[in-house]
C-alpha positions in Angstrom: -42.6 38.4 57.3 -41.1 35.9 54.7 -43.6 37.2 52.1 -42.3 40.8 52.2 -40.3 41.8 49.1 -36.6 42.6 49.4 -34.8 45.9 48.5 -31.1 46.5 48.1 -29.2 49.6 49.3 -27.7 51.5 46.3 -24.7 52.5 48.4 -23.6 49.3 50.3 -25.7 46.5 48.7 -27.2 45.5 52.1 -30.6 43.7 51.7 -33.7 44.9 53.5 -37.3 43.7 53.8 -39.6 46.2 52.2 -42.6 47.6 54.1 -45.2 50.2 53.0 -44.1 53.7 54.1 -46.4 56.3 55.5 -46.4 59.8 54.0 -43.2 61.6 55.0 -41.6 58.5 56.5 -38.0 57.7 55.4 -36.5 54.3 55.3 -32.7 54.2 56.1 -30.1 51.4 55.5 -29.2 49.7 58.8 -25.6 49.4 57.6 -24.6 52.7 56.0 -27.6 54.9 56.9 -28.3 55.8 53.3 -31.9 56.7 52.3 -33.5 53.6 50.9 -37.0 55.0 50.2 -39.3 57.8 51.2 -43.0 57.7 51.8 -44.7 59.4 48.8 -47.8 61.4 49.3 -48.9 61.0 45.7 -50.6 58.0 44.2 -49.9 56.6 40.8 -52.6 58.7 39.2 -51.2 61.9 40.7 -47.7 61.0 39.6 -49.0 60.4 36.1 -50.6 63.9 36.1 -47.3 65.4 37.2 -45.4 63.5 34.5 -47.8 64.7 31.8 -47.5 68.3 33.1 -43.7 67.9 33.0 -43.9 66.8 29.4 -45.9 69.8 28.4 -43.6 72.2 30.3 -40.5 70.6 28.6 -42.2 71.2 25.2 -42.9 74.9 26.1 -39.4 75.3 27.5 -37.7 74.1 24.3 -40.0 76.1 22.0 -40.0 79.4 23.9 -37.3 82.1 24.1 -34.9 81.6 27.0 -33.3 85.1 26.9 -33.9 88.3 25.0 -30.7 90.3 24.5 -30.7 93.9 23.3 -27.2 95.1 22.3 -27.1 98.7 20.9 -30.4 98.4 19.2 -29.8 94.8 17.9 -32.2 92.4 19.5 -31.7 88.7 19.7 -34.1 86.1 21.1 -32.8 82.6 21.5 -34.4 79.2 22.3 -32.3 76.5 23.9 -32.2 74.4 20.7 -31.1 77.5 18.7 -28.4 78.3 21.4 -27.1 74.7 21.1 -27.0 75.1 17.3 -25.0 78.3 17.7 -22.5 76.6 20.1 -22.0 73.8 17.6 -21.3 76.3 14.8 -19.0 78.3 17.0 -16.7 75.4 17.4 -17.9 74.1 20.8 -19.3 70.7 19.9 -18.6 69.2 23.3 -20.5 71.9 25.1 -23.3 71.7 22.6 -23.7 67.9 23.0 -23.6 68.1 26.8 -26.1 70.9 26.8 -28.5 68.9 24.6 -28.0 65.7 26.6 -28.6 67.3 30.1 -31.3 69.9 29.3 -33.3 68.2 26.5 -32.6 64.5 26.0 -32.3 63.4 29.6 -35.5 65.1 30.8 -37.4 63.9 27.8 -36.1 60.3 28.4 -37.1 60.5 32.1 -40.6 61.7 31.2 -41.0 59.1 28.5 -39.9 56.3 30.7 -42.1 57.4 33.6 -45.1 57.5 31.2 -44.3 53.9 30.0 -44.3 52.8 33.7 -47.2 54.9 35.0 -49.8 54.5 32.2 -50.2 50.7 32.6 -50.1 51.0 36.4 -53.0 53.4 36.4 -54.9 50.7 34.5 -54.0 48.2 37.3 -51.4 46.2 35.4 -47.7 46.1 34.6 -46.4 46.3 31.1 -43.9 43.7 29.8 -41.3 46.4 29.7 -41.8 47.5 33.4 -38.6 46.1 34.7 -36.5 47.4 31.9 -38.0 50.9 32.2 -37.5 51.0 36.0 -33.8 50.1 35.6 -33.4 52.7 32.8 -35.1 55.3 35.0 -32.7 54.6 37.8 -29.7 55.3 35.4 -31.3 58.2 33.5 -32.0 60.1 36.7 -28.3 60.7 37.1 -28.1 62.6 33.8 -31.1 64.9 34.2 -29.5 68.2 35.2 -32.2 70.8 34.4 -31.5 72.6 37.7 -27.8 72.9 36.8 -28.7 74.3 33.4 -31.0 76.8 35.2 -28.2 78.0 37.5 -25.8 78.3 34.5 -28.4 80.3 32.5 -29.0 82.6 35.4 -25.3 83.3 35.9 -24.9 83.9 32.1 -27.8 86.4 32.1 -26.2 88.3 35.1 -22.8 88.4 33.3 -24.3 89.4 29.9 -26.2 92.2 31.7 -23.0 94.2 32.1 -22.5 94.2 28.3 -26.1 94.3 27.1 -29.7 94.5 28.2 -30.7 90.9 28.9 -34.1 89.7 30.0 -35.1 86.1 30.8 -37.8 84.8 28.5 -40.7 82.4 29.0 -38.5 79.5 28.3 -36.4 80.3 31.3 -39.4 80.2 33.6 -40.6 77.0 31.9 -37.3 75.4 32.7 -37.7 76.6 36.3 -41.1 74.9 36.5 -39.7 71.8 34.9 -37.0 71.6 37.5 -39.7 71.8 40.3 -41.9 69.2 38.6 -39.0 66.7 38.2 -37.9 67.3 41.8 -41.5 66.6 43.0 -41.5 63.3 40.9 -38.1 62.2 42.2 -38.7 63.1 45.8 -40.4 59.8 46.5 -37.9 57.6 44.6 -38.8 54.7 42.4 -38.8 51.7 44.8 -42.4 52.1 45.8 -43.5 51.6 42.2 -42.1 48.0 42.3 -44.6 47.3 45.0 -47.7 48.3 42.9 -49.9 45.3 42.2 -48.9 43.1 39.3 -51.5 41.4 37.0 
């Protein structure tokens, strides 16, 4: 019992002894009942595959058209980086920066940090930067808002539809896929990765 590692509740700082969780099992804090960890069905290799897939989908989402707008014969196709550029030029720098941070930078950072953690773990070792990456992942997770961007884009398309003919492009579907992939990766949390064998 004394050899079991300890985990700390993010909500109330109560200390608990860690134990391996079965698939679908949820560990709750005994003080505030917050979720401490979830049993993840996926191993490290499967999580690495999902992370690589998320990276490819993010690339497709940013290079593909998000929406096609046809207004009185004038057709416009916009990617997310181009839409952010237009917002900046239209005098909305705050909206442009927040859009870039939440829809491009934060997901790319999450994927990059996960790769830095998972690649060495699949080789059976921990990198020197493991602890730093895990702490950064914990903080960066709060800034990834791909699903919020998806809802905002869907609402925008519905509102534009009353003025012009608007169709979602492949980039929109790619962002939907990215939101699902990131949700799948985050469903099990990060704490179980601390328990992977160290060299």
